[in-house]
C-alpha positions as CSV (number, residue, x, y, z in Angstrom):
1,M,0.0,0.0,0.0
2,N,1.5,3.4,-1.0
3,D,1.3,6.5,1.2
4,K,-1.7,8.0,-0.7
5,Q,-3.7,4.7,-0.3
6,L,-2.7,4.6,3.4
7,G,-3.9,8.2,3.8
8,R,-7.2,7.4,2.2
9,C,-7.7,4.3,4.4
10,G,-6.7,6.4,7.5
11,E,-9.3,9.1,6.7
12,K,-11.9,6.4,6.2
13,A,-11.0,4.8,9.5
14,A,-11.1,8.2,11.2
15,A,-14.6,9.0,9.7
16,Q,-15.9,5.7,10.9
17,Y,-14.5,6.3,14.4
18,I,-16.1,9.7,14.8
19,C,-19.4,8.5,13.6
20,T,-19.6,5.1,15.3
21,D,-17.5,5.4,18.5
22,K,-17.9,9.2,19.2
23,H,-21.4,9.5,17.6
24,Y,-20.6,12.8,15.9
25,K,-22.6,13.8,12.8
26,L,-20.3,13.9,9.8
27,L,-20.9,17.1,7.9
28,S,-18.2,17.0,5.2
29,Q,-15.2,15.0,4.0
30,N,-12.3,16.6,2.2
31,Y,-13.8,20.1,2.3
32,R,-11.9,22.3,-0.1
33,S,-11.8,26.0,-0.6
34,R,-9.2,28.2,-2.4
35,L,-7.5,28.5,1.0
36,G,-7.0,24.8,1.7
37,E,-8.6,21.5,2.7
38,I,-10.0,20.1,5.9
39,D,-10.1,16.3,6.1
40,L,-13.3,15.9,8.2
41,I,-15.9,18.3,9.5
42,A,-18.3,17.0,12.1
43,Q,-20.8,18.1,14.6
44,D,-20.4,17.1,18.3
45,G,-23.6,18.3,19.9
46,S,-23.7,22.0,19.0
47,V,-19.9,22.2,18.3
48,I,-18.5,22.2,14.8
49,V,-15.3,20.1,14.8
50,F,-12.7,20.6,12.1
51,I,-10.5,17.5,12.0
52,E,-7.1,17.0,10.5
53,V,-6.3,13.3,10.0
54,K,-2.6,12.2,10.1
55,T,-1.9,8.6,9.1
56,R,1.6,7.2,9.5
57,K,3.2,3.8,9.2
58,S,5.3,4.4,12.2
59,C,6.5,7.0,14.7
60,Q,10.0,6.9,13.3
61,Y,9.8,10.6,12.5
62,G,7.7,11.6,15.5
63,Q,4.1,11.5,16.4
64,P,1.7,12.1,13.4
65,A,0.1,15.1,15.1
66,E,3.5,16.9,15.1
67,A,3.1,17.3,11.4
68,V,0.3,19.8,12.0
69,E,2.7,22.7,12.6
70,K,1.8,26.4,12.8
71,H,1.6,26.9,9.0
72,K,-0.7,24.0,8.6
73,Q,-2.8,25.2,11.5
74,H,-3.1,28.6,9.9
75,K,-4.4,27.0,6.6
76,I,-6.9,24.9,8.5
77,I,-8.2,27.9,10.4
78,Q,-8.5,30.0,7.2
79,T,-10.4,27.1,5.5
80,A,-12.6,26.6,8.6
81,K,-13.5,30.3,8.4
82,S,-14.5,29.8,4.7
83,Y,-16.7,26.9,5.7
84,L,-18.4,28.8,8.6
85,S,-19.0,31.8,6.2
86,R,-20.3,29.6,3.4
87,Y,-22.9,27.9,5.6
88,G,-23.8,30.8,7.9
89,L,-22.4,29.2,11.0
90,W,-20.4,32.1,12.4
91,N,-22.2,31.9,15.8
92,S,-21.6,28.1,16.2
93,P,-18.9,27.1,18.7
94,C,-16.1,25.2,17.0
95,R,-12.9,23.4,17.8
96,F,-9.9,21.9,16.0
97,D,-9.0,18.3,16.6
98,V,-6.3,16.0,15.2
99,I,-6.8,12.3,14.7
100,E,-3.7,10.1,14.5
101,V,-4.1,6.9,12.6
102,M,-1.5,4.0,12.5
103,P,-1.9,0.5,11.1
104,S,-2.1,-2.3,13.7
105,A,-2.5,-6.0,13.6
106,T,-6.3,-5.6,13.9
107,G,-6.8,-2.7,11.5
108,F,-5.9,0.8,12.7
109,R,-4.9,2.3,16.0
110,I,-6.6,5.7,16.5
111,H,-5.6,8.5,18.8
112,H,-8.0,11.4,19.0
113,I,-6.6,14.7,20.2
114,R,-9.5,17.1,21.1
115,H,-8.7,20.8,21.0
116,A,-5.3,20.1,19.3
117,F,-4.8,23.8,18.6
118,L,-6.7,27.0,19.1
119,S,-7.8,29.6,16.6
120,V,-6.2,32.8,18.0
121,E,-6.7,34.9,14.8
């Protein structure tokens, strides 16, 4: 399995996890605007959750979430603003999560980091 296929499988596993295990309502997958892309957008109660999924084969180069550095966070925040504007959701509470996905003997190991970073813009 190449990296692109692994990434797609990881996003699918993360989407299933948030819907089945966390009981979030999935609003969008791979939301794109001219500003960037957000892997998953979900609703947790009244909160809109913008989720970056990071899938890795190993932690050889650090934890997957470490790849969501300041520049990537900025792009996600700008894209989230685009989503909120497009759908008239400016008054909705929101948060930014990261889901780490790694292959395991039984499928995928998922680590969900709630409030992974804050929008301070």
